[in-house]
N, C-alpha and C positions, 0 to 999 in steps of 0.2 A: 626672437621676433619682437618688434616694438609693439606698443599698444595701438589698437585700432583707432583710427580717427573717429571722433565723435561729432554728431550733428545736432544743432540746436535751432529752435525756432522761437523767437520772441514776438509777441503780439501786443501792441499798444504803444501809444505815443509817449505818455508820461507815466512812469519813468522808463518805459521800454527802450526809447532811443539811447538813453544814457547807459542802461544795462547792456545793450548790445555793444556799445563802444567799449565798455569795461571788460566784457567777456572776450571780445575780439582783440584786445590790446596785446602787443607782443609779449609783455611780461605777465599776462594773465595765466592762471592755472588751467583754464579751459584749453584743450588741445584739439580744436576742430573748427568746423564751419559754424557760423551764426547768421541765420536768415532773420529778416525782420519785416513785420507788417505794421502799419499804423492803426488808426482808430476806425478804419473803414468797416463796412458791413461784413459780418462773418456768416458764411453759409456752411452747410455740411460738406461742401466740395472745395472750400477755400484752400485747404492744405493740399489736396490732390492736384489742384491747378498749379501749385508751385513746382510740381514735378519731383517732390521728395520721395525717397524710397527707404523708409525707416528713420526714426528720430530717437535720440538718446535723451533729449530734454525739450520740453515745451514750457514756456513762461507766458502766462496770461496777465496782462495789466491794462486791458483795453477798456477805458471809460471815456466816452465822447465828451466833447467840450461842454455840452449842455448839462452833463452830470457834474462837471467840475466848477460850475458857476453857482455862486450863492443866490438862492431864491427862496423867499418864504413859502412854506408849503401851501398856504391858503391862496397864493397867487398863481399856482400851477394849474393849467388846464389838464384834462384827462390825456390829451395827446402829448403834452409836454411831459407828463409823468411817465407815459409809456416810453418815450424817447430817452428820458434821463435815467429810468430805473429798470423797466421791464426789458428793454432791448439789450442793454449791456449784460444783464444776467442771462438772458436767453442766448446771447452771443457766446458767453462762456460755455454754456451747455453745448452749443453747436460746435465750438472749437474742440471740446472734449470728444464729442462723437467723431469728428473728422480726423482727430489725431490718434484715436484708439489703436487702429491696426498698425500704424507706424511706430507707436510706442511699444506695443506688444512684440513687434519684430526685434526690438533691441533691449527688452526689459527696461524700458525707459522710465523717466520721471516727469510728472507734470507739476508745475508750481504756480499757484495763483497768488498774485501780489495784490494786497488790499490796503487801503488807507485805514488808519487807526479808528476813524469814526465808525467803522463796522462794529467795533467793540465799545467805543466810548460815546458815540453820537456826536453831533455838531449842529449848532444852530444854523439854519439856512441850507443844510445839505442833506435833507431827508432822503431824496432819491438816491444819492451816492451812498449814504450809509446803509440804506436798505439793500441796494444791489450788492454792495461789497460784503455784507453779512451773509447774503444768500450764496455768494461765490465762496466765501470761507467755509460754509457748511457743505457746499458742493465738493470741496476738496476732501473733506472727511468721508463723504458718501462714496466718492470714487475710490478712495483708499480701501474702503471696505469691500466694494464690489469688483474692483479691478485687480486686487492683489493676486487672484488666481491666474491672471494673465501675465504676471510678472511686472506689473506697472505700479509704481509708487506715486502718491499724491500728497502734496503739502500746501499749506498757506503761509505766506509771509506777510506780517503786518508792519507797515512803515509809517513814519511821521507824515502828516498831511503835506508838508512842503514838497515832497516828491511828486505830488499830483496836482497841487493847486497853485494859483498865482500867489506870489509872496505875501501880498496884503491879506488875503483870505487865510492863508496858512498861519500867519503870525497871530491873527485874531483868535483862531482856534487854540493855539498854544497858550496864549495869555489866559484864556477862559478855562482851560482844562488841565494843563500840565502843572505838576506840583513843584518842579525844580528844573534846573538846567540838566541836560543829559550828562550823567556821571562819567561816561566813557567818551564823551564828545559825540557830535552828530555823525553818523556813518554816511559815507559817500557811496556813489554807484559802485566803485571797486570793492568796497567792503560788502555790500549787498550781493554783488556778483560772486564774491568768495564764498558766502554762505550758500548760495544756490549751487555752486560747484560742489561744495562738500555734500550736499543732499543727493547728488547724483553719483558719488563715488562708492567704491567697494565697502568702506567702513560703514556706510549707511544703508546697506542692502536689506537690513531687517527693520529699517525705520520708515514708517509711513503714517499718514494721517495727522502729522504734527501741525500745530498752529503757532508759529514762532513770531515773536516781536523783535524786530531788528531796528532799534532806534537809539542805542547807546545808553539805555536806562532812563529814558524820559517819561514814558507813559506807564509801563508795567500794568496793562489791563489784565483782569482775571480771565 
């Protein structure tokens, strides 16, 4: 008998749209369906409303446009902070809650994709950095608490250009990076390949990892 078809859900506009295309490409290693949602509001019922029945992979990279715009911290109102930081973090929690039973049914994997400023910080992006670091720690917490349900959880850290407008991403790289990426900048297909590896049989005992996938540019601790 052949391998069972696998089902994935990717949530988030940037880089989610590109990751979906990479996973769904005819020559991709992923051998199943790939559903996608943008940066819209996430509720505890969002996944059930899609009509899914079991998931092998969930990828979260949902950070709304207000999170991905450069704004000095002192210029943000309380409502803007909530929209740019609190809401995306709470949305990741709601996505996790909503996908738990679907992942448990398949011994699935949830991967949270975060920008490098979660580890390194970035001028003008305090809400995004704060939310992303919270999401990265959420992945570790879920790995610890959901392992008994057969669910694995990971965080992938990417270079800012996967999330930001080019001008903003370039400014961060100039301010913080020490060198050009030694292995070249990874594209969506490279990142999708790492995500696929995390869901495969060789990784069944691997959970709670926080991997940097950027070709050797940042190497944060």
